[in-house]
C-alpha positions, 0 to 999 in steps of 0.5 A: 500500500502506497505511503505518503510522507508528510512533514511539519516544520515551524521554521521561525521565519527562517531565523536560526538559533544563531539569529541568522536568517538563512532560507537555504539552510531551512530548505536543506533541512526540508530536503533531508526529510524527503517528504511528499508534502510539507506543512510550514508554520511561520513561513511568512514574516509578521509585518506589512504585507507579510513577505515570505521567509522562503523565496518561491524561486529558491524553493523551486530551484533547491527542492523538488517541491512547489508552493500550494496557492494559499496566499492572498497576495503576491508576496506571502507563501501562505495564510497566517504564516501557514504554508504547504509545499507538495512534491512537484507533479502532485495533483492538488484537488482543492485548497482552502484558508480556514479562519480560526477564533482567537484573541490573536489572529490565527488561521489554518490551511487545507489542501487535498491531494491525490494519490497514485491509487486514485484516492485523496488525502486532506492535509490541514496545517495549523499553528494554534493559540498560546492559551488552551481554551482558545486552542480547544475552540480552534480545534472545534472549528477545524473539526466542524469543517469536515463531515465524518467521511472527510475526516476519516481521510484527513491529517491535521499537523503542525505546531499545536502549542500544547505542552500536555501529553494528554490534555487539550485535544478533546475536540478531536478525540472522537474522530482523530488519533493524536500522535506526538512523534517526540519532543521538538521544542526547544531545538537545542534541548527538546523538552516538549512535543509541541508539534503533533499529528492528528489523523482520521480513522481511514488512515494508517500510520506506518511510521513517524518521528522527529528529524534531528539532524545537525542542521535541524538543531540550529535552523529553527527553535522547533525540530520538524516532524514527519509521518508516513501515512497510508489508507487503512485497509477497507 
């Protein structure tokens, strides 16, 4: 059964632990993971028109990935800093920006991609709020976006900002399995698994992990995560 490798990476606007902004170094880390689809957080800067932290031309030149069209302008990569890259040639069947409730501006992004077997997987990229009560409301809003059949083939992944191992995910518990591949923050000395994956019951997790290469340990304050997903047997 064909497995799709998905990844999530909070790139901190491409500013590393040495306080150098180095888009090429971030792309090197992404290439190391060799994922079919990568969800990014903090992919755009916060001020003005929110220009991309990773230039599109550099992504196209240095990787086998392309940017899914989610931005509202010509200078950003995504929506509220959330962006999605997919392997060149991947069929993008749908994409959508999802507005989330919160004290601070937050949003999620949705991309539905086709697979060689003719079925599709929906990816939702998130960067949730700092306060748990708002994270729960945001997860409720995301869960409400999908009917039961859709959620079965959906993967939600990103920076959940949740320090607890077993609290804060209640809005997804009925339809999704929550996976913490390992500790991802702070990259120099990981103590918390802030970056998570939630997948529907129609999908099977073949493997998952935290990418801990030397480059990854300096390129951002988060380590990236990855998962190999396949459709569950009928």
